[in-house]
Legacy VTK file of the C-alpha trace (Angstrom):
# vtk DataFile Version 3.0
C-alpha trace
ASCII
DATASET POLYDATA
POINTS 111 float
23.117 49.821 -6.929
22.783 46.424 -5.221
23.908 48.041 -1.978
21.212 50.691 -2.259
18.532 48.081 -2.957
19.737 46.045 0.039
19.649 49.144 2.312
16.113 50.014 1.153
14.993 46.414 1.667
16.553 46.344 5.141
14.857 49.677 6.013
11.481 48.313 4.854
11.870 45.161 6.958
12.981 47.040 10.057
10.259 49.665 9.771
7.603 46.996 9.418
8.905 45.354 12.599
9.276 48.598 14.548
6.026 50.199 13.333
3.764 47.211 13.726
0.684 46.562 15.832
2.399 43.511 17.249
3.715 43.804 20.794
2.630 44.261 24.381
0.421 47.215 25.360
-0.529 48.772 28.664
-4.318 49.308 28.572
-5.446 51.200 31.632
-4.350 49.055 34.595
-3.997 45.836 32.606
-2.038 44.721 29.533
-2.469 42.701 26.377
-0.258 41.201 23.698
-1.089 41.526 20.005
0.230 38.914 17.551
-0.214 38.609 13.792
-2.255 35.701 12.419
-2.724 35.814 8.623
-5.658 38.150 7.920
-6.242 39.386 11.478
-4.419 39.895 14.765
-4.822 37.873 17.967
-5.225 39.773 21.246
-4.235 37.962 24.418
-5.386 39.831 27.536
-3.528 39.579 30.837
-5.384 37.025 33.000
-7.693 36.233 30.053
-8.556 32.872 28.521
-7.864 32.363 24.812
-7.737 35.301 22.450
-9.932 37.786 20.636
-9.557 38.839 16.994
-8.483 42.305 15.869
-9.183 43.548 12.344
-8.619 46.898 10.597
-11.719 49.073 10.507
-10.854 52.566 9.253
-8.471 55.524 9.334
-9.917 58.783 10.622
-9.183 62.092 8.836
-6.982 63.094 11.793
-4.739 60.065 11.138
-6.043 57.817 13.924
-6.136 54.178 12.868
-9.006 52.047 14.204
-8.950 48.289 14.717
-12.108 46.508 15.975
-11.871 43.634 18.437
-14.278 40.690 18.328
-14.697 37.528 20.384
-15.782 34.524 18.304
-17.475 32.167 20.803
-18.791 30.096 17.899
-19.738 30.751 14.270
-23.205 32.015 15.352
-22.077 34.045 18.367
-19.738 36.932 17.467
-19.387 39.603 20.124
-17.921 43.098 19.628
-15.442 43.660 22.451
-13.898 47.071 21.765
-11.733 49.235 19.552
-8.043 49.975 19.527
-7.601 53.547 18.253
-3.945 54.231 17.498
-2.691 57.839 17.122
-0.733 57.078 13.937
0.929 54.314 11.886
3.673 53.913 14.499
1.149 52.155 16.819
2.882 53.427 19.977
-0.106 54.975 21.760
-3.781 55.787 21.566
-6.933 54.768 23.354
-8.838 51.554 23.874
-12.622 51.985 23.771
-14.447 49.065 25.411
-17.853 47.943 24.065
-19.612 49.561 27.012
-18.119 52.953 26.050
-15.451 53.134 28.748
-12.074 54.339 27.452
-8.522 53.630 28.571
-5.107 54.991 27.650
-3.182 52.664 25.347
0.624 52.568 25.242
3.027 50.101 23.636
5.458 48.809 26.250
7.407 46.252 24.213
7.748 44.896 20.679
LINES 1 112
111 0 1 2 3 4 5 6 7 8 9 10 11 12 13 14 15 16 17 18 19 20 21 22 23 24 25 26 27 28 29 30 31 32 33 34 35 36 37 38 39 40 41 42 43 44 45 46 47 48 49 50 51 52 53 54 55 56 57 58 59 60 61 62 63 64 65 66 67 68 69 70 71 72 73 74 75 76 77 78 79 80 81 82 83 84 85 86 87 88 89 90 91 92 93 94 95 96 97 98 99 100 101 102 103 104 105 106 107 108 109 110
C-alpha cells in the first residue's frame, strides 16, 4: 500500500512538472520564458526588459485554457498586453493573441 501511495505521489509530482505552463515558448519569431511566482506567472520576453504578469482567465468549452498577460508599470498604470491560449492542460501549444489583435503560433520548446 505504501508503495502504491508513493507511486501515485510521484506521478502527481512528475505530471505537474511536465504539464505546467512553466518553460520556454516559441511565439512567432521570438520566444519567452514563463516562471511561477506565487499567485501568478512571470513572463520574460526575449530582448525584453523586466517581466509581465500572467494570470488564469478562463477555460473555453473546447478545452482551450486562456491566461491574460498584463504589464504593471505602477499601481495606477496596468496595461493589457495579450493572451496565451493553450490547446489543453498539457500547455504544449496554442496561440498568442497580442493586445492589438495580431496572433502568433505558440509552442513549448523546453521545460
